[in-house]
N, C-alpha and C positions, 0 to 999 in steps of 0.2 A: 364167151365159152373159152377155156383154155385147157391145154393138156400138160399134164406132168409125168416126168419119168421119175420113178422111185426105185432105188436098190437097197435091200437090207440083207446083210449077211446071215443073220439068224434072228428068230424071235420066237416068243410062245404066247398064244392067245387063249388062256385057259378058259375052259368051257364053263359056263355059268353054274352047272350043276355037279361038276367034278369035286371030288372030295380027297380022299387020301392020295389018290394017283392023280396028277394034274395033266389030264388030257387036254389037248389044244384043238382048237378049230382047225379045218384043213387050209384055211385062207384067213388073211386078215380081215376081221369083221369091219364093215363100213363104219361103224361107230368109233372104232380105233383109228381108222384112217382119217376119219373127221377131226377126231382129237389130235392127231399129228398136225393136220393143217393149222388147226388153232394154235398149237405151240409154235408152228413156224412163223406165224404173223405176230406172236406176242399176245394172243386174246386168252384171258382168263375166265370169261363169262361164257359157258357152254351154249346158251341159247342166243348169243349175239348174231350168229349167221343162220338162224334157223329159216328153213325153207330152201337153203341152197340145195342144188342136185348134183349128185355124184354118179359116175360110171367107171368100171373098171374092165382092163383086159390084162392077162399074164402072159409072160414069155414062156412059161412052163408051169406045171404044178409043183410047188415046193416039196423038196424031200423031208421026210419026217425022221427024227432020231429021238433016242431016249437018253436023257443025261441026268447026272446026279449033281444037284445044285441046292442051295439054301432056299427052303420055301417058308414063306410067311403065312402064319394061321392066326386065328382069332383077332383079326384086325379091328373089329368094332365092338366096344362096349365091355371087353374083358382084359383091361390093361394087366391084372395079375398073372392071367394065363399066357397072355402075349410075351411078357418078360421071361417067363420060366420055360414055356413050351412052344411059343410061337415060331421062333426061327431055328429050324433043324434041317439037315440034309434030307433030300428025299428025291425020287425019281420024277421026272418032268418031261413031257413030250414037247420037242422043240422043232420049228420048221427052219429050213436051211435053204440058202439062196433064192430069196424072195424078190422078184423083179416084176414090175407091173407098171401100167399106164393108168392114170387117174385123170377122168375128164371133170372139170368143175364149172357149173352154170350157175351164175348168182342172179338171173332174171327173175326169179321168183322169191327171193329173200324178203322177209316181212319187214326188216329194218330199213329205214331211208338213210341210214349212216352208210359209210364207205362200204363197198361190198367186199366179199372174201376175194373175189378174183383179182380185183385192183391190189389188195393188200399183199397177196402172194407174189404177184408181179414185182412189187416194191420190195418185199422181203428177199426175193432172188437177185433183183437187179441192185438193190443198195441196202445190204444187210446191215450196215451201220446206222441206218435211221431207225431200226427195230429196237424196241425195248423189251428184251426177253432175256431168260437165263436158263443154264444148264445145256446139255447135248440133245439134239433133235432125236427123239425116239420114237419107235413104232410100238406103243404099248408101255411094257415095263421099262424102268429107268436105265437097265444095261442092255436094251435091245436097240441099240444105236442105228440110225440112218447113215448108210455109206454115201448116197448121193439122192438129191432132189433138184431136178433142173426142168425148165420149160422145154416142151417137145413141139416144134413146129410142124414137123411132118411125121408121120407114123411109118416106120420102115420095118421090113421083115414080117414074119407071121407071129400072130398072137391069138391066145385063147380067150374069148370074150366071156365075161360073168354076166349071165342073162338072168334077171329076175323073173320069178314065175311061181305060181302057186304049186306045180308039180315038180319043183326043183329038188334035187337029192340032198342038198345041205340047206341048213338054216342058221342064219347068222344074225346077231344083234345089230339093230339100226341105231337104237338109242337105249343106253343102259341106265337102269335104276340103281344106283351105287348104294343106296340106304337099304332097300329091300330087293324085291324083284317084279313086284305087282305091275309097276309102270314100265318094264323093259318091253321095247317094241322089236319085233322079229320080221324077217323076210326070208323066203325060201329063194335060193339060187341054183342054177346048173352052170358048170364050167364046161366049155365046149370041149369035146374029146379030140377034135382035130384043130390045129392051129391054122389060122388063115390070114389072108390080107385084110386090113381094116379099111372098107371101101365106103362106110358111112358113119356118120356121127350118131351117137345115142339118141334116142326119141323116135326113130323108125318102128314099124310094126314089130320087128324081131329083137329089139333091144331097147327096153326102157330104162329110164332113169331110177335112181334110188333117192327119194327125197328125205331130207333130214329134218323131221318134224318132232318136237317134244310132246310127249303126251299130255292130254288136257287135265 
């Protein structure tokens, strides 16, 4: 198991059912964070590290603002509409000052090949060995990551993101990009009071989020 510190100045995580007004999820979805980790290590196959477990804690709840920016529509199957109507300015919700810790546990990965934990360590310690392209982003291509680093010791107070059936927010864990029928969801609760992190994920009060593709 390893811990990562991640800082992103701004990003938007458009809700799956948002239409003309691009609402954002209040926190980065686990599916998006998993995608960022794959990008970090140069992995293009989404199911390559299926079974990896993730957990999260936030320095504070990100601030939300509304911005005017180019919004892409009609992405799939209608190239005529996309070229004429698809890219136009519109209002979009954006999260600012995103700062979180991410725990990564590869002990239950299904593949016998090199685990995600080992690949992350190699990507951070020896980035020249990684075959990848583009800026590391959290979601959209212009939502660049400011910093990602290994965290040996958790310092300060953090808000844990707790998975649970009664959580106030629902976030996607695995997204079906072609349709929506196979998108997997999980409910979460962000702790209202920040506290010291005295235990690792997996105890009775703080479960892992497992990245599993739908069958």
